N, C-alpha and C positions, 0 to 999 in steps of 0.2 A: 759123925758129930765132931770128932777130934779135928778133922780138917777144917770144918766150919769155924770152930773155936779159934784155930790158928790164923785163919784168914781174917776173921773179925778183929783179932788182937793186933795184927800188923797193918790193917787197912786204915789209911788216914781218913779223917772226916770228909764226907762227900766222895770218898773213893768208891769205885765200882768193882764188883766181883761178878764174873759171868760163869755160870755153870751150865754145861751142856749134858743132857741126860735123857735116858729113856723113861726115867721115873716120872710118873704122872703127878700133876699138881696136888691132887688130893692126898698123895703120900708125902711129897716133898715139902709142902707148905708147913706141915707139923714140925719139920726140922728147921726150915729157914725162919719161921716166925716164932721160935722159942723165945721166951721172955728175956733171956740173957743177951739177945742180939738187938742191936739198934739200927736196923736197915729196913729199907722198903723192899718189897718183893714184887717183881713183875715177870711175866713170862709170855713167850710166843710159841705156838705149835707149828712144827714143820713135818713134812713127810706125807706120803700117800698111803702106802700099805702099812708101814710101821711109823708111828708118830714118835718124834723126839722133841725135846723141849729146851729152849734157850731161857734160862732164868737170869735176870738181871737184878743184883742186890746192891742197893746204894746205901752206904753207911751214913747214919746221922738222922734218918727220917723213917720212922715206923710206918708200916702200911696202915692206912686209916681204918680199914675194915678188919684188922687183925683180931682174932678172937683167942681166948686162952686155950691152948692145947694142953695135952697131958704131959708134955715135956716141960718140967718147971725149973730144972736146975742145969740144963744143958748136959744131962747125963746121956751116955751112949744108949740109944734105944734098942729094944730086943729084936726089932724087925730087921730083915735083910735089906741092904741097900744095893746089892749087886745084881746085875742082869748079864745074861750071856751076850757076848759080842756076836754080831752078824758078820761073818767073814767076807761075804760077797758084796756088802753094801758099804759105800763110801759117802755118808750123809753130809759131811762137811763141805764137800765140793758141790752139792746141790743146794747149798744155802745162799740166800741172797742177803749179803751183809748190809746193803743199802736199806732193805726192809727193816732190819733191826735198828738202824740208826734213826729211822723216822718216827 
């Protein structure tokens, strides 16, 4: 949450932050859509055996279907946000950047 707070603070209006994670949307949305943030949240799923997620957060426009989550003051949540890295996988090189831009 501290990283997201820092990014949100320095990101200019209409600025875009991209987060690449193994964290599934039902875990990450609670963080990204905390009431203290004023950005929209979209994501795309990639991968075959292991799914990873490209989250696009655009400052200045809340996601229309945002609901109130339990994080109400941008406090650091008690849940773990870390996942073990897969040493033999190089997911970024299997990503189609053109698909993200579309």
